[in-house]
C-alpha positions as CSV (number, residue, x, y, z in Angstrom):
1,X,154.0,34.0,74.2
2,X,156.8,31.8,72.2
3,X,160.1,30.5,72.4
4,X,162.2,27.7,70.4
5,X,164.5,27.2,73.3
6,X,164.4,24.7,75.7
7,X,165.8,27.4,79.1
8,X,162.8,28.6,80.2
9,X,164.9,30.8,82.8
10,X,163.9,34.0,80.7
11,X,160.0,33.3,81.0
12,X,158.0,36.2,80.5
13,X,154.4,37.4,79.8
14,X,153.5,40.3,77.5
15,X,151.3,43.3,77.2
16,X,148.3,42.1,75.4
17,X,147.8,45.7,74.0
18,X,151.5,46.5,73.3
19,X,153.1,43.3,72.9
20,X,156.2,44.6,75.4
21,X,157.2,42.2,78.2
22,X,156.4,43.6,81.3
23,X,158.4,43.9,84.3
24,X,156.6,42.2,86.6
25,X,156.2,39.1,84.8
26,X,152.8,39.6,84.1
27,X,150.4,41.7,81.8
28,X,150.8,45.2,83.3
29,X,147.7,46.5,81.8
30,X,144.9,44.3,82.5
31,X,142.2,44.3,80.1
32,X,138.5,43.9,81.1
33,X,135.8,42.2,79.7
34,X,134.2,45.8,79.2
35,X,137.1,47.1,77.6
36,X,137.5,44.2,75.4
37,X,133.9,44.4,74.5
38,X,134.6,48.3,73.3
39,X,137.6,47.4,71.2
40,X,135.5,44.6,69.5
41,X,131.8,45.3,69.8
42,X,131.7,48.9,69.3
43,X,133.9,50.3,66.8
44,X,132.7,50.7,63.0
45,X,135.3,49.2,61.9
46,X,136.3,45.5,62.7
47,X,138.8,44.5,60.5
48,X,141.7,46.2,62.7
49,X,140.4,43.4,65.4
50,X,140.6,39.9,65.3
51,X,138.2,38.1,63.7
52,X,137.9,33.9,64.2
53,X,135.0,32.1,62.8
54,X,134.3,28.1,63.5
55,X,132.4,26.4,60.9
56,X,130.5,23.1,62.3
57,X,129.3,20.7,60.0
58,X,126.9,17.7,60.4
59,X,125.8,16.4,63.6
60,X,129.0,16.7,65.9
61,X,130.3,19.9,64.6
62,X,127.2,21.4,65.3
63,X,127.5,19.8,68.7
64,X,130.8,21.5,69.1
65,X,129.5,24.7,67.7
66,X,126.7,25.0,70.1
67,X,129.0,23.9,72.9
68,X,131.3,27.1,71.9
69,X,128.1,29.1,71.6
70,X,127.1,29.1,75.2
71,X,130.4,31.2,75.9
72,X,129.2,33.9,74.2
73,X,131.7,35.9,72.3
74,X,131.5,39.1,71.0
75,X,129.4,38.4,67.4
76,X,131.6,40.6,65.0
77,X,135.0,39.0,66.9
78,X,134.0,35.2,67.0
79,X,131.4,34.1,64.7
80,X,129.8,30.3,65.0
81,X,128.3,28.6,61.8
82,X,126.4,25.2,61.7
83,X,125.7,23.5,58.5
84,X,123.7,20.4,58.2
85,X,121.5,18.2,56.2
86,X,118.8,17.2,59.3
87,X,117.1,20.7,59.3
88,X,115.6,19.9,62.8
89,X,118.6,19.0,64.5
90,X,120.5,21.8,62.6
91,X,118.4,24.7,64.1
92,X,118.1,23.2,68.0
93,X,121.7,24.1,67.5
94,X,123.0,27.4,69.2
95,X,125.0,29.1,66.4
96,X,125.2,33.3,64.5
97,X,124.4,31.7,61.5
98,X,122.6,28.5,60.4
99,X,123.0,27.0,56.7
100,X,120.5,24.3,55.5
101,X,121.5,22.1,52.6
102,X,118.4,19.7,51.6
103,X,119.7,16.3,50.5
104,X,117.2,13.3,50.5
105,X,119.0,10.4,48.2
106,X,119.3,7.3,50.1
107,X,122.2,6.0,48.6
108,X,125.6,6.4,50.2
109,X,127.6,7.5,47.5
110,X,124.8,9.6,45.5
111,X,123.8,11.6,48.9
112,X,127.7,12.6,49.4
113,X,127.5,13.5,45.5
114,X,124.2,15.4,46.5
115,X,125.5,17.0,49.4
116,X,128.6,18.2,47.9
117,X,126.4,19.8,45.1
118,X,123.9,21.7,47.5
119,X,127.4,23.1,49.3
120,X,128.4,24.7,45.9
121,X,124.6,25.9,45.8
122,X,125.2,27.4,49.2
123,X,128.7,28.6,48.5
124,X,127.7,32.4,48.7
125,X,126.0,32.0,51.6
126,X,129.3,30.0,53.1
127,X,131.8,32.5,52.1
128,X,130.0,35.7,53.3
129,X,129.7,34.2,56.6
130,X,133.9,33.4,56.4
131,X,134.5,37.3,54.8
132,X,136.8,39.3,56.7
133,X,137.7,36.4,58.9
134,X,141.9,36.2,60.1
135,X,141.3,32.5,61.5
136,X,139.0,29.5,60.4
137,X,138.3,26.2,61.8
138,X,136.4,23.5,60.3
139,X,134.9,20.8,62.7
140,X,133.1,17.6,62.3
141,X,133.1,13.6,62.3
142,X,135.3,12.7,59.3
143,X,133.2,9.7,58.4
144,X,129.8,11.9,58.1
145,X,128.8,12.0,54.7
146,X,128.3,16.0,55.5
147,X,131.8,16.4,56.5
148,X,133.1,14.3,53.5
149,X,131.4,16.3,51.2
150,X,131.1,19.9,52.9
151,X,134.9,20.1,54.8
152,X,137.2,19.9,51.6
153,X,135.0,22.6,49.5
154,X,135.3,25.0,52.5
155,X,138.9,24.8,53.1
156,X,139.6,25.0,49.4
157,X,137.4,28.3,49.6
158,X,138.8,29.4,53.0
159,X,142.4,29.2,51.1
160,X,141.3,31.0,47.7
161,X,140.0,34.0,49.9
162,X,143.7,33.4,52.2
163,X,141.9,32.9,55.3
164,X,143.9,30.5,57.4
165,X,142.1,27.4,58.0
166,X,142.3,24.4,60.5
167,X,140.5,21.4,60.0
168,X,139.4,19.3,63.7
169,X,137.9,16.0,62.4
170,X,136.9,13.2,64.9
171,X,137.9,10.2,63.2
172,X,135.8,7.0,63.8
173,X,137.0,3.5,66.0
174,X,138.7,1.3,64.0
175,X,136.2,-1.3,64.9
176,X,133.6,0.9,63.0
177,X,132.1,-0.1,60.0
178,X,134.5,-0.4,56.4
179,X,132.6,2.2,54.6
180,X,132.5,4.6,57.5
181,X,136.2,4.4,58.1
182,X,137.4,4.8,54.2
183,X,135.1,8.1,54.3
184,X,137.1,9.1,57.1
185,X,140.3,8.9,55.8
186,X,139.3,9.9,52.5
187,X,138.1,13.7,54.2
188,X,141.3,13.4,56.3
189,X,143.1,12.8,53.2
190,X,141.6,15.9,51.4
191,X,141.8,18.0,54.5
192,X,145.5,17.2,54.6
193,X,146.3,18.5,50.8
194,X,144.3,21.3,51.4
195,X,143.3,22.9,54.7
196,X,146.4,25.0,56.6
197,X,146.8,22.6,59.4
198,X,144.4,19.3,60.4
199,X,143.6,18.5,64.1
200,X,143.2,14.5,64.6
201,X,141.1,13.6,67.6
202,X,140.9,9.2,67.3
203,X,137.6,7.7,68.6
204,X,140.1,5.1,69.7
205,X,141.9,7.3,71.9
206,X,139.0,8.8,73.0
207,X,137.7,5.6,74.3
208,X,140.8,4.7,76.0
209,X,140.5,8.1,77.7
210,X,137.6,7.5,79.2
211,X,137.6,3.1,80.0
212,X,137.4,0.1,77.3
213,X,133.4,-0.3,77.8
214,X,132.5,3.4,76.6
215,X,129.6,3.3,74.5
216,X,129.5,5.0,71.1
217,X,127.4,7.9,72.4
218,X,129.4,8.3,75.5
219,X,132.8,8.5,73.0
220,X,131.0,10.4,70.4
221,X,130.5,13.5,73.6
222,X,133.6,13.3,74.7
223,X,135.2,13.7,71.6
224,X,133.0,16.6,70.9
225,X,134.1,17.9,74.4
226,X,137.6,17.7,73.9
227,X,137.4,19.6,70.3
228,X,135.1,21.9,71.4
229,X,137.4,23.0,74.3
230,X,141.0,23.0,72.5
231,X,139.1,25.5,70.4
232,X,138.2,27.3,72.8
233,X,141.7,27.8,74.8
234,X,143.0,29.1,71.4
235,X,140.0,31.6,71.0
236,X,140.5,32.8,74.6
237,X,144.3,33.0,74.5
238,X,143.9,35.6,71.7
239,X,140.5,37.3,72.4
240,X,140.3,37.6,75.9
241,X,142.5,38.8,79.0
242,X,144.4,36.3,80.5
243,X,147.8,36.2,83.0
244,X,150.2,35.1,79.8
245,X,148.9,36.5,76.7
246,X,150.2,35.4,73.1
247,X,150.2,36.9,69.8
248,X,147.8,36.1,67.3
249,X,150.6,36.1,64.2
250,X,152.3,33.2,66.7
251,X,149.0,31.2,66.9
252,X,148.8,31.4,63.2
253,X,152.5,29.8,62.3
254,X,152.1,27.2,64.5
255,X,149.0,26.0,62.9
256,X,150.8,26.6,59.6
257,X,152.4,23.4,59.8
258,X,151.3,19.8,57.4
259,X,150.4,16.7,58.4
260,X,148.4,16.1,61.4
261,X,147.5,17.5,65.1
262,X,146.7,16.2,68.1
263,X,145.1,17.1,71.5
264,X,146.3,16.3,74.9
265,X,144.4,17.6,78.3
266,X,145.4,17.3,81.8
267,X,144.2,18.6,85.6
268,X,145.9,18.2,88.8
269,X,145.3,19.7,91.8
270,X,147.8,20.4,94.9
271,X,151.4,22.1,95.3
272,X,152.7,20.5,92.4
273,X,149.9,20.7,90.2
274,X,151.5,22.2,87.4
275,X,153.9,19.5,86.8
276,X,151.3,16.9,87.4
277,X,148.8,18.4,84.7
278,X,151.5,19.2,81.9
279,X,152.3,15.8,82.3
280,X,149.1,13.9,82.1
281,X,148.6,16.1,79.2
282,X,152.0,15.0,77.5
283,X,151.4,11.2,78.3
284,X,147.2,11.5,77.5
285,X,146.1,8.2,75.0
286,X,144.7,11.2,73.2
287,X,147.7,12.2,71.8
288,X,148.4,8.9,70.3
289,X,152.0,7.9,71.4
290,X,153.5,10.5,69.2
291,X,157.3,10.6,68.8
292,X,158.8,13.8,70.4
293,X,160.8,14.2,67.3
294,X,157.9,14.6,64.7
295,X,156.2,18.0,66.2
296,X,156.7,21.4,64.7
297,X,155.1,23.3,66.7
298,X,152.9,23.1,69.8
299,X,150.8,25.2,72.1
300,X,150.3,25.1,75.1
301,X,147.3,26.1,77.3
302,X,147.0,27.0,80.9
303,X,144.0,27.4,82.4
304,X,142.9,28.5,86.3
305,X,140.5,30.1,88.0
306,X,141.2,33.8,88.7
307,X,143.7,34.9,91.8
308,X,145.4,31.2,91.5
309,X,148.0,31.5,89.1
310,X,151.4,31.7,90.3
311,X,153.9,32.5,87.4
312,X,156.5,30.0,88.5
313,X,153.8,27.5,87.7
314,X,153.7,28.8,83.9
315,X,157.5,28.1,83.9
316,X,156.9,24.6,85.3
317,X,154.5,23.9,82.6
318,X,157.2,25.2,80.1
319,X,160.0,23.4,81.4
320,X,158.1,19.9,81.5
321,X,156.9,20.1,77.7
322,X,159.7,21.7,76.8
323,X,162.3,19.0,77.8
324,X,160.3,16.4,76.1
325,X,160.6,18.0,72.3
326,X,163.4,19.3,70.2
327,X,165.0,22.5,70.4
328,X,163.8,23.4,66.7
329,X,160.3,23.1,68.0
330,X,158.1,26.3,67.9
331,X,156.8,26.4,70.8
332,X,153.7,29.0,72.5
333,X,152.4,29.1,75.9
334,X,149.4,31.0,77.4
335,X,147.4,31.6,80.9
336,X,143.9,32.2,80.7
337,X,141.3,32.5,83.2
338,X,138.6,29.6,84.0
339,X,136.3,30.2,87.3
340,X,134.8,26.8,87.1
341,X,138.4,25.3,87.6
342,X,138.5,26.1,91.8
343,X,141.9,25.2,92.9
344,X,142.8,22.8,89.9
345,X,145.0,23.8,87.1
346,X,144.2,22.5,83.6
347,X,147.0,22.1,80.8
348,X,146.0,21.8,77.2
349,X,148.6,20.9,74.7
350,X,148.0,20.7,70.7
351,X,150.8,19.7,68.9
352,X,150.6,19.7,65.1
353,X,153.4,19.3,62.1
354,X,153.7,15.4,62.8
355,X,153.0,12.2,60.7
356,X,150.8,9.5,62.9
């Protein structure tokens, strides 16, 4: 569902099949997993169904892909590709396709250059994996040598193939080595020039989200989890039945914004859970204290356990967030199932189109 207005009084759901607003405010034709599977998986021609690719690069990228792989999406609709230099860790990662980049030079600058050559040599395999995709996510750690070499090239090839592509990069703590930070910002700047949109997850912000004494390993795992959760939310909204479904073209429009994107996540329970979770997501350290006037597009993903969602909660989340942004902000919201939440509600915000 999309809106550009601060008036949430006309909140309604959209039928996932027809795109027609339903009279009751919920999807008028619920679609079972079996029906979705038959639409995506049993057709001889998948070109008419939305196809999403996620490419994980380097250690963190492969860990993110592995998390998503546990979701068991239909392979024809969602394909997960892992790319890394370390062959042992690469094949321990759950993915639909593994691409190994053999590189052995010890010097860092020469190492990045060699990986870039290996990526070029693997172009046919990478482009074959991306073929027929309607959206591509490129994920990994920005300070990783493999990510620095591969991510911009893959984004460039995706653009040449007219595939909307979104980079989701984990940035290192500012206290990390100068070399790591230099490599990270080089990756980020290249991706900003090439990719349609770039989501930045700052390790410093993740540390605030946890606690200031969190170890580097904990910060890395939490950052990977946040990126995978945000991407899973977008995929689920587009691919799976839910309480309030969204149009894929609107999702593409939200990501077709220059500059940087950020993620905020909030959880709450109780009678006022929708408002509390929306406020928590908005004030999350992961949002980096951005100015509301800087946001051009925003996706709000509501996650609830089946049978616990009230339409008024969708309106509450929508109103809470819309009151914080410009009336010109392109806004999408949707609601999906997550049985593990119990009586809690989760609100995930992806804001794009601003400069830090």
